[in-house]
C-alpha positions in Angstrom: 0.0 0.0 0.0 1.2 3.5 -0.9 0.5 6.2 1.7 0.3 9.8 0.5 1.9 11.5 3.5 1.8 15.0 2.1 -2.0 14.7 1.4 -2.5 13.3 4.9 -0.7 16.3 6.4 -2.6 18.8 4.3 -6.0 17.2 5.3 -4.9 17.1 9.0 -3.8 20.7 9.0 -7.0 21.8 7.2 -9.0 20.3 10.1 -6.7 22.2 12.5 -5.7 18.9 14.1 -2.3 18.6 15.9 -0.2 15.4 15.7 -1.4 14.6 19.2 -5.0 15.4 18.4 -5.4 13.0 15.5 -3.2 10.4 17.3 -5.5 10.5 20.3 -8.5 10.0 18.0 -6.7 7.0 16.3 -5.5 5.7 19.7 -1.9 5.7 18.6 1.2 7.8 19.5 1.9 11.3 18.1 5.3 9.9 17.1 3.5 7.5 14.8 1.7 10.4 13.1 5.0 12.3 12.7 6.6 9.2 11.2 3.8 8.9 8.7 4.1 12.5 7.6 7.9 12.2 7.4 7.5 9.1 5.1 9.4 7.0 7.7 6.5 4.7 8.4 3.1 3.8 6.9 -0.2 3.4 8.7 -2.1 0.1 8.6 -5.0 -0.1 6.2 -7.3 0.0 9.2 -5.7 3.2 10.4 -5.9 4.7 6.9 -9.7 4.1 6.9 -10.1 5.5 10.4 -8.0 8.6 9.5 -10.0 9.2 6.3 -13.2 9.2 8.3 -11.7 11.6 10.9 -10.3 13.9 8.2 -13.5 13.9 6.1 -11.8 12.5 3.0 -11.7 9.3 1.1 -9.1 6.6 1.6 -8.0 7.3 -2.0 -7.1 10.8 -1.1 -4.4 9.6 1.3 -3.4 6.2 0.0 -3.7 3.9 -3.0 -6.0 1.7 -0.9 -9.0 0.8 -3.0 -12.5 1.3 -1.7 -13.9 -1.9 -0.5 -15.9 -3.7 -3.2 -19.6 -4.4 -2.5 -20.5 -8.0 -1.8 -21.8 -9.9 -4.9 -25.4 -10.7 -4.7 -26.2 -7.5 -2.8 -29.3 -5.9 -4.3 -27.6 -2.6 -4.3 -24.5 -3.9 -6.1 -24.8 -1.9 -9.3 -25.7 1.3 -7.5 -22.8 1.0 -5.2 -20.4 0.3 -8.0 -21.7 3.3 -9.9 -21.3 5.6 -6.9 -17.8 4.4 -6.3 -16.9 5.0 -10.0 -18.4 8.5 -9.8 -16.6 9.3 -6.6 -13.2 8.4 -8.1 -13.7 11.3 -10.5 -14.4 13.9 -7.9 -11.9 16.5 -6.6 -10.9 16.4 -3.0 -13.1 19.4 -2.3 -16.1 17.7 -3.9 -15.4 14.5 -1.9 -15.3 16.6 1.3 -18.7 18.1 0.4 -20.1 14.7 -0.4 -19.0 13.3 3.0 -20.6 16.3 4.7 -23.8 15.9 2.7 -24.0 12.2 3.6 -23.5 13.0 7.3 -26.4 15.5 7.1 -28.6 12.9 5.4 -27.8 10.4 8.2 -28.9 13.0 10.8 -32.6 13.7 10.2 -32.4 16.8 12.4 -30.0 18.6 10.1 -30.5 19.8 6.6 -27.7 20.4 4.2 -27.0 24.0 3.2 -27.1 25.2 -0.3 -23.3 25.0 -0.8 -23.7 21.5 -2.2 -25.3 22.7 -5.5 
């Protein structure tokens, strides 16, 4: 797995998270985060997925880890594949907006603002 340490650092800084802040959220040491950003070490695939959720980005923004494929036989199989394909063509900013929009959809008490259009 390739880890895009510069992208990770950019996303972390855009969320105004310190090394310690994101390390605490991931339940790892701040030295591990520093090593990732310096290119001295790579996170596990599990930590890449967790970090992407925390940073509001996709795993493909910070690694070459492919999104998980939907299970065959799932009735939403084709829709899921279509959505993944479309997401691969989005800019990082668009992906961030999509994540925010999905979070709003999951929370019935909030409504997305008009910045998504």
